[in-house]
N, C-alpha and C positions, 0 to 999 in steps of 0.2 A: 216812573211808569204806576212805579207806587204809589203814588205822591197823591199821583190825580189821581187817583183808583178809589185817594180811604176819604181824598178831596170830596170825589163824582158820589161818597157812596150818602155823604156826611151829607151833602146838599139834598138827595136825594128822600133822606129821612126825617131833615128836617119839612118838608117838603108833605110827605107822607103824614104827618105831627099834626100837621098848622091847620089840613082840608081832614081828616079821621077827628081830631080830638079836638077839632079851635086849637092847638096850644103852642105857643111859640116860644119859642130854647137858645139863648145865645147860642149853647157850647153844646155841640153831638161825643158823651161821650164812646170810643174811640177804643181798642185794643188788640192787644195782639196774644191770641191764649199763647196757654201756655207747653201745649203742640200742636202739630200741624198736621193729623189727622185730625185736629176740632177746624181745620179749615186758618185764613193768614188774616180774621181780621173778624172782631166780634166788642159787640152790646150789651151795657147791665140795665138800657136807656130803661129795662119791661118794671124791671123795682128801682128805677127814683121814678117814672111815675104813679102804682104803684097806691101810693099813699092818694095825690090827689084823683083817681083815676077812681078811687076805691074797691080799684079790685086785683085781685088772683094776679102774680108777674105773668103767669102763665098763657092764662088769659090775655094779657096787656103783647105779652109776644107770640100771642100770634095772629091778633089779630094790624100789629105788623107785619108781621109776616106775607101773611095773603093781599093784601095790602103794597106792600115790596113788587111784587111783580117783576116783572124779566129790567134788568138794568148791564145795562152793556161790561165789559168791563168783568159781568162774576157770574158762575153758574148757578149758583144756589145760596140760598137763605137759609138755612135749617134749625131751631129751637134744641139750646142744652138745659138739660136742668132741670128744677126750677121755674129756668126766666131768660136766661141767656139766649141772644138770636146768634151765629157763627153762619158769617158770607166766608165760599167762597172763589174766590177768584175762580177765574177763565182762561184758566193756564196755554191751550192752546192760541188760545184770538192771542189773548196778547204773545207769545213767539212768533202768526204770522206781522202782522204789526208792524214785531223788532223789526221783523226779516224782509219785511215788505218793503217795496222801492219805492212806494206812496208815504210812505213816514213819512220821507226826504230826507236832508240833514243839512245839519247846521250852517249860519254859517260861519264862517274863519273867524277865530275869533281872536287873531292877533298871537297865539301863543305857539310859540313853537316846544311842545318836551324831549324829556329821552330820558325812557326806559327802560333799563337794564331786570332780563327774565331770563331763565333757562339758565345759562352758568352751569353747565351739566360737566361735571370732572371731568377730561378725556383720557379715560385710565379700564373702562369695560362701555357696556349697552347701557340707553337711554332703563330704566326700569320706573311704572307705574309709577309713582310719588316723583319723576322727574322728567314724564308725560304733566302730570297734576300739573305738579307748577306752571312750564309752562301756556299750556290751558287757560291757568292763570294772570300769568302777562300779559300771551296774547287777550283775551276780553277786557286788559281790563284797556290795553293799546289799542280797542273796537270804536271802547266805551269815552275815549279819548277825541278821536279822530271823527267818532258820530257828534260826540258836540262840538267838535270846531278848532281841535285845534291840531295840529303842523306835530307829526311823532317820526319820532326818530327811535328807532329801536335796535338798544344793543347788548349783545350777547358775551360776556367776560368770562372766556377760552385762559382757565386758572392749570396754563398745560410744564409748568414746572412745579406742582406743587408736591406732598409727602404721595399721595396716593400714588404719583406720575411715577414719583420712583419709584415707590412698592413692583409697578410692575416693571421699570426698569432694569430692579434691581430683576428682578424671577428668572427675566428676562436673560438679564448677561453672568447670572452666580444663580443659580436654580439648573434653566436651562441650559447653561453655556454654551449659546448664541454670541459672534462677533454684532456687530454690524453688518457685513457682508454678510451673513446670513441671514437676520432679523429682516432682510432684504428679499431673497428669496422664496422667506417665507409665508415674506403680504402677496406675493409672485402665486405660489403654492397655494394657498391659500383661496386668491385669490382665484388661477382655475377652479383651482376644487368648486368653486360656487359657496365658501363658505364664510365665515364672519372674523372680519379679527376681532369687535367688540366682543362676542362672543367668547373668543381663544383670552384675552386680556382680562373678560372677566374670572371667566379657571386657574387665568395663573395669578388675578393678582390675589381669589381665594388658597392659593396654597400658599401662593405669598408670605400672604399675612398667616399663619397655622407656622410657617416654616419660623419665622421669626421668635414665636416660641414654644417651639419641640425637640431643643433641642437644653445639654445641658448649660447649663445657670453661668457656664462660660464661655460657650457655645454662642448663647442668648444671647450678651452681652458684643461680641464679636459682632452679629449679625446687625442687631442693633445701632451698634456706631457703621457697622460698615453705609444700614441702613442711610442713617444722616450726612455720611461722607457725599453717600449718590444723590443725592438730594441736594451739598452742595456748588458738585460739579451742575448742575443742567442750573441750577441759577445763575453759575461762575459763566457752561458757556463752551462755545473752545474745543469741543473736544472729543470723544466714540461716546461717549457715555452723553451727552445732550445731545447729539446727531442718533442713540436713538427714540430719545423723546421726542425726537423730535418730529422722525420718522412714522411712533406705532401712535404719537397726540392727535399726529395730520391724517394717521386713518382713520382710527377712531372718532374720529371729530367732523371728517364723511358722513360716513355713520349717524351718527347726530339729527349732525345737519336731511339726511335724507327721511329720516325716519320723522322731523320734525314737519319737511316739509309735505307730506304726505297728509297732512293734521293741516296742512294749510294756516302753514306759523312760518312765516318770512322777521330774515334782517339784514340790520344797512350796514352793523360796523360787526366786528368780529373783534377784537382787540383781544391780543396777547400776550399772559404776562411775556413772557419770555423776550416779549419787545423793548417790554415796557422795563425789561430789570437793563435789559444789555444799555438801551436808551439814558441809564443812568437816573431815568426820570428822580428814583427817590432819593439817588442821593441828591438832589434841590433843595434848597431851602423850602424850609416852614411859607407861605405870607402872614403865620402868625404871629412865628416864632424866631425863624430866621436863624433855625437850627435843621441837616438832613433829617430824615425822618428813620426812627426805629425804626430795630430790627424787631420791635413787639407790637410797630403801628403796620411793616409787613406783613407781620402771619395777623391785623384782626383784618389786613382789607380785606387778605387771602382767604382767610373766615367768611367773614360774609364776602363774599365774592363766590365761593364755590354751593354757599347756599345747601 
């Protein structure tokens, strides 16, 4: 839409110059102002015409603005400095056009895209940064669909990463709960109307502080415990991984509920635990015929955690 409005302004300026000054210009200089407070488009055309018309740039700019009148898609034209002309877009009209069904949709392109976004670690409540990323991803999906693409949406769930491991350490070692007691806690929070993702947020913060709050020897032992827990999550088939499954699934449900209130939905929710247990990473890569390294797994998790 922006390029369409830019072209519309260029054509209108060319028509105004032809009618008012009998000038035919091949190119009309249009620029993006350095700050949004000056509008969305600007032109220094008055400076370029000053010598030819033997007038001050500001006088030419005033004449051009008066001749421009109303132009669909623009709210106003203003003179800045000694002769710049700034153009402000009619943002309300743009939003109405974009949202209106009268704008129609593009014909199907035959392109099938997969977009991954959100990908919040399921160890605590979603914060404003997570919401921003989810909204950006959802906006991109809607743009692709409006352009005629078939789009599936994936939300990668890193439920075996170190962030989830930290919360599990908190439940098992700081709070001293067993798997059965974690289940009881979930039921109790639900009965009280309290949220597990908020509870995990506080516990995650406490656990992070606990790792560095002891003596050097204690901190070293806690660090080893952290990574031992992480390895148990990745292996699966043990009580530690069951606690992680229970907690991460409960937190994920809260995330999905939050996103649904923003009208953001997903087609696929691939979970890293399932990928690991299917031994996907042990399969040879297509390019090297070698198993994927632990470094590659770490990088993949980092990208997914976004």
